[in-house]
C-alpha positions as CSV (number, residue, x, y, z in Angstrom):
1,M,9.7,17.6,10.9
2,S,7.7,14.5,11.8
3,L,8.1,11.6,9.3
4,I,5.2,9.4,8.3
5,D,5.6,6.3,6.1
6,F,2.2,6.0,4.3
7,H,3.0,2.6,2.7
8,L,4.4,-0.3,4.8
9,H,3.5,-4.0,4.8
10,L,3.5,-5.6,8.3
11,F,3.9,-9.1,6.7
12,S,3.0,-11.0,9.9
13,R,3.1,-14.7,10.2
14,P,-0.6,-15.2,9.1
15,Y,0.2,-13.6,5.8
16,F,3.0,-16.0,5.0
17,E,0.9,-19.0,6.2
18,A,-2.0,-17.9,4.1
19,L,0.1,-18.0,0.9
20,A,1.9,-21.1,1.8
21,S,-1.3,-23.0,2.4
22,Q,-2.4,-22.2,-1.2
23,S,0.9,-23.7,-2.6
24,S,1.0,-27.2,-4.1
25,Q,4.7,-27.6,-3.3
26,P,5.6,-30.7,-1.3
27,G,5.9,-30.6,2.5
28,T,4.1,-28.8,5.3
29,V,3.2,-25.1,5.3
30,E,6.3,-24.5,7.6
31,E,8.6,-26.5,5.2
32,R,7.3,-24.5,2.2
33,L,7.9,-21.2,4.0
34,A,11.4,-22.2,5.2
35,R,12.4,-23.0,1.6
36,A,10.9,-19.7,0.2
37,A,12.5,-17.6,3.0
38,E,15.9,-19.1,2.3
39,K,15.6,-18.4,-1.5
40,A,14.4,-14.8,-0.8
41,K,17.0,-14.2,1.9
42,L,14.4,-13.0,4.3
43,E,13.6,-13.7,7.9
44,L,10.2,-15.2,8.6
45,P,8.4,-13.2,11.3
46,P,7.9,-15.0,14.7
47,K,4.5,-16.5,15.5
48,D,4.5,-14.2,18.5
49,L,2.8,-11.1,17.0
50,A,3.7,-8.9,19.9
51,A,7.4,-9.7,19.3
52,H,7.0,-8.8,15.6
53,V,5.3,-5.5,16.4
54,S,7.9,-4.6,19.0
55,R,10.7,-5.2,16.4
56,W,9.0,-2.9,13.9
57,I,8.4,-0.2,16.5
58,A,12.1,-0.4,17.6
59,E,13.0,0.0,13.9
60,L,10.8,3.0,13.4
61,D,12.2,4.6,16.6
62,A,15.8,4.0,15.6
63,L,15.2,5.6,12.2
64,G,13.1,8.6,13.3
65,V,9.8,7.5,11.8
66,E,6.9,8.9,13.9
67,H,4.1,6.8,12.3
68,A,3.4,4.2,9.7
69,C,0.4,3.0,7.7
70,A,0.5,-0.8,7.5
71,F,-1.4,-3.1,5.2
72,A,-2.9,-6.5,5.8
73,S,-1.5,-8.0,2.6
74,A,-4.0,-10.9,2.5
75,P,-7.6,-11.1,3.9
76,E,-6.3,-13.7,6.4
77,E,-3.9,-11.2,7.9
78,V,-6.6,-8.6,8.8
79,P,-7.2,-9.9,12.4
80,A,-3.4,-9.8,13.0
81,L,-3.2,-6.3,11.8
82,A,-6.1,-5.2,14.0
83,E,-4.3,-6.6,17.0
84,A,-0.9,-5.1,15.8
85,S,-2.4,-1.6,15.7
86,V,-3.4,-2.0,19.3
87,L,-0.1,-3.4,20.4
88,A,1.6,-0.5,18.6
89,R,-0.2,2.1,20.7
90,G,-1.0,4.6,18.0
91,R,2.2,4.2,16.0
92,I,0.5,2.1,13.2
93,T,-2.7,2.8,11.3
94,P,-4.1,-0.3,9.8
95,F,-5.5,-0.9,6.2
96,A,-7.2,-4.1,5.2
97,L,-6.8,-5.9,1.9
98,V,-10.3,-6.8,0.6
99,N,-11.9,-8.2,-2.5
100,P,-15.0,-6.1,-3.4
101,K,-16.5,-9.2,-5.0
102,A,-16.5,-11.1,-1.8
103,E,-19.9,-11.6,-0.2
104,G,-20.6,-9.3,2.8
105,V,-17.4,-7.3,2.3
106,D,-19.2,-4.0,2.7
107,A,-20.5,-4.9,6.2
108,R,-17.1,-6.3,7.3
109,V,-15.3,-3.1,6.1
110,R,-17.9,-0.9,7.9
111,T,-17.0,-2.7,11.1
112,L,-13.3,-2.4,10.5
113,L,-13.6,1.3,9.9
114,A,-16.1,2.1,12.6
115,E,-14.9,-0.2,15.4
116,K,-11.5,-1.6,14.8
117,G,-9.4,1.5,14.0
118,F,-8.9,0.8,10.3
119,R,-8.6,3.9,8.1
120,G,-9.2,2.4,4.7
121,V,-8.7,-0.6,2.4
122,L,-6.1,-1.9,0.0
123,L,-7.5,-3.0,-3.4
124,F,-5.9,-5.1,-6.1
125,P,-8.1,-5.0,-9.2
126,A,-5.6,-6.9,-11.3
127,L,-5.3,-9.7,-8.8
128,H,-9.0,-10.1,-8.2
129,H,-10.2,-9.2,-11.7
130,Y,-12.6,-6.3,-11.4
131,D,-13.1,-2.8,-12.6
132,I,-13.1,-0.4,-9.6
133,A,-16.0,1.6,-11.2
134,S,-18.1,-1.5,-11.9
135,P,-21.5,-2.1,-10.1
136,E,-20.0,-5.0,-8.1
137,C,-17.7,-2.5,-6.3
138,A,-20.5,-0.1,-5.6
139,P,-21.5,-1.5,-2.1
140,L,-17.9,-1.2,-0.8
141,L,-17.4,2.2,-2.3
142,R,-20.6,3.5,-0.6
143,V,-19.3,2.4,2.8
144,L,-16.0,4.0,2.1
145,D,-17.8,7.2,1.1
146,E,-20.0,7.2,4.2
147,Q,-16.9,6.7,6.4
148,R,-14.8,9.2,4.5
149,A,-12.2,6.5,4.2
150,I,-9.1,5.9,2.1
151,A,-9.0,3.5,-0.8
152,Y,-5.5,2.4,-1.8
153,V,-5.9,1.1,-5.4
154,H,-2.9,-0.8,-6.7
155,C,-2.4,-0.1,-10.4
156,G,0.2,-1.1,-13.0
157,V,2.8,-3.9,-12.7
158,L,2.1,-6.4,-9.9
159,I,4.6,-9.1,-9.0
160,V,4.6,-10.7,-5.6
161,K,7.9,-12.5,-5.2
162,L,6.7,-14.7,-2.4
163,R,3.9,-16.0,-4.6
164,D,6.5,-16.9,-7.2
165,L,8.7,-18.7,-4.7
166,L,5.7,-20.8,-3.5
167,G,4.8,-21.7,-7.1
168,L,1.5,-19.9,-7.1
169,P,0.3,-18.9,-10.6
170,R,0.5,-15.4,-11.8
171,T,-3.1,-14.6,-12.3
172,M,-2.8,-10.8,-12.4
173,D,-4.6,-9.1,-15.3
174,L,-3.3,-5.7,-16.0
175,R,-6.4,-4.8,-18.0
176,Y,-7.9,-4.0,-14.6
177,A,-4.8,-2.1,-13.4
178,N,-5.2,1.2,-15.4
179,P,-5.5,4.3,-13.2
180,L,-8.0,5.7,-15.6
181,N,-10.5,3.2,-14.3
182,L,-10.5,5.2,-11.0
183,I,-11.9,8.3,-12.6
184,P,-15.6,7.4,-12.6
185,A,-15.4,5.9,-9.1
186,A,-13.5,8.9,-7.7
187,N,-16.0,11.4,-9.3
188,A,-19.0,9.3,-7.9
189,H,-17.5,9.1,-4.4
190,P,-16.0,12.5,-3.5
191,N,-15.6,11.7,0.2
192,V,-13.2,8.8,-0.5
193,R,-9.5,9.6,-0.9
194,F,-8.1,7.3,-3.6
195,V,-4.4,6.7,-3.4
196,I,-2.4,5.2,-6.4
197,P,0.8,3.7,-5.0
198,H,4.2,3.6,-6.8
199,F,3.3,6.5,-9.1
200,G,1.1,4.0,-10.9
201,A,3.8,1.3,-11.3
202,G,4.2,1.8,-15.0
203,F,1.0,3.6,-15.8
204,F,2.6,6.9,-14.9
205,R,0.9,9.0,-17.6
206,E,-2.4,7.6,-16.7
207,T,-1.8,8.3,-13.1
208,L,-1.1,11.9,-13.9
209,M,-4.3,12.1,-16.0
210,A,-6.4,10.6,-13.1
211,G,-4.8,13.1,-10.7
212,A,-5.5,16.0,-13.1
213,Q,-9.1,14.9,-13.5
214,C,-10.0,14.1,-9.9
215,P,-9.1,16.2,-6.8
216,N,-9.6,13.2,-4.5
217,V,-7.0,11.1,-6.2
218,Y,-3.6,11.0,-4.6
219,V,-0.3,9.3,-5.4
220,D,2.4,7.7,-3.3
221,T,6.1,7.5,-3.8
222,S,6.8,4.0,-2.5
223,S,8.9,1.1,-3.6
224,T,12.1,0.9,-5.6
225,N,10.2,2.5,-8.5
226,S,11.8,0.0,-10.8
227,W,8.8,0.4,-13.1
228,I,10.6,3.4,-14.6
229,A,12.5,1.0,-16.8
230,T,9.2,0.1,-18.6
231,Q,8.6,3.6,-19.8
232,P,9.1,4.4,-23.5
233,E,10.9,7.6,-22.7
234,K,14.0,7.9,-20.5
235,L,13.0,9.1,-17.1
236,S,14.8,9.5,-13.8
237,L,13.1,9.4,-10.4
238,R,13.7,13.2,-10.2
239,D,11.8,13.6,-13.5
240,V,8.9,11.5,-12.0
241,F,8.7,13.7,-8.9
242,E,8.9,16.9,-11.0
243,R,6.0,15.8,-13.2
244,A,4.0,14.6,-10.2
245,L,4.4,17.9,-8.4
246,G,3.3,19.7,-11.6
247,V,0.0,17.8,-11.6
248,F,-0.8,16.7,-8.1
249,G,0.9,19.7,-6.4
250,P,2.6,19.4,-3.0
251,N,-0.7,18.4,-1.2
252,R,-1.6,15.2,-2.9
253,I,1.7,13.3,-2.8
254,L,2.4,10.9,0.0
255,F,5.8,9.5,1.0
256,G,6.0,5.7,1.3
257,T,8.8,3.1,1.3
258,D,7.0,-0.3,0.7
259,S,9.1,-1.7,3.5
260,N,8.0,-5.2,4.5
261,T,10.5,-7.8,5.8
262,F,13.7,-8.2,7.8
263,P,16.6,-8.1,7.7
264,A,16.0,-5.2,5.2
265,G,13.7,-3.5,7.7
266,W,12.6,0.0,7.1
267,R,14.1,1.2,3.8
268,A,15.9,4.3,4.9
269,E,17.8,4.5,1.6
270,R,14.5,5.2,-0.2
271,Y,13.7,8.0,2.2
272,R,17.1,9.6,1.8
273,E,16.9,9.5,-2.0
274,Q,13.4,10.9,-2.2
275,R,14.0,13.5,0.4
276,A,17.0,14.8,-1.5
277,I,15.0,15.0,-4.7
278,V,12.1,16.9,-3.1
279,E,14.5,19.3,-1.4
280,S,16.1,20.1,-4.7
281,L,12.8,20.5,-6.6
282,A,10.5,22.1,-4.0
283,P,11.9,22.6,-0.6
284,T,8.7,24.1,0.7
285,A,6.9,20.8,-0.1
286,V,9.1,18.6,2.0
287,E,7.1,18.8,5.2
288,R,3.8,18.1,3.4
289,I,5.0,15.1,1.3
290,F,6.9,13.4,4.2
291,G,4.4,14.0,7.0
292,A,1.6,16.7,6.8
293,N,-0.3,15.2,3.9
294,A,-0.5,11.8,5.6
295,R,-1.5,13.4,8.9
296,A,-4.4,15.2,7.2
297,L,-5.7,12.1,5.5
298,L,-5.4,10.0,8.6
299,A,-7.5,12.5,10.7
300,R,-11.1,11.4,11.0
């Protein structure tokens, strides 16, 4: 079985520099980054993008991962990710973080999808304060629909540790992070595949409802899934998978790890835990969840 990780953050140097440049902490950008990296116990990626990509490809090779979908986690990182996908020679499919409220975003995304090898976008409604079904998102959604693209829409709890370490304010507004907000957008744009990561990151019931209502809404399994602790009822990750399978079926669940930095690298322990759960619940779904579903979505 070929393994595809549908949720990975490249976290190249431009991403770190973009956040550090917004910080009011003392020192240069490099000094701010060095302090944050030390506190977080992570390795800053080299400025040499080719070296960073080579390290990731070696990591995927060593752990048996055929392919990964990687996000530009800030608009400033989009050019680096475009270059990284070329350097990776088909091993990485790029997705761009965009703000639908930004001027000209629809034209930029059309170019990324049609000419730069991007397969979709990453959206953070809670971070940029918009309703995905609002008129201001309509131009972007029309482009995604025309291109039959993928819209990763982060819902639920959103905490970016690096932002905290750099002293950036938490401006996330969870009123915009409800998966139910996707329903009108998904119904109006049937050619777009909407993916809710982390099982909704706390809005699990609402994620299930969106999946039940819209056949073009998918869910991914990525991250530590620590959001489970926020639920009013006692749930295990096995319970979460069982309910997701009951609503989404085996064809609309996508495996992901949310891997992002070294020395942690690719989070094989998350794969092993999830694989064991799926094998115990639905052995015939293993191939689809850990590879075939992703391959079908990535196909043009």
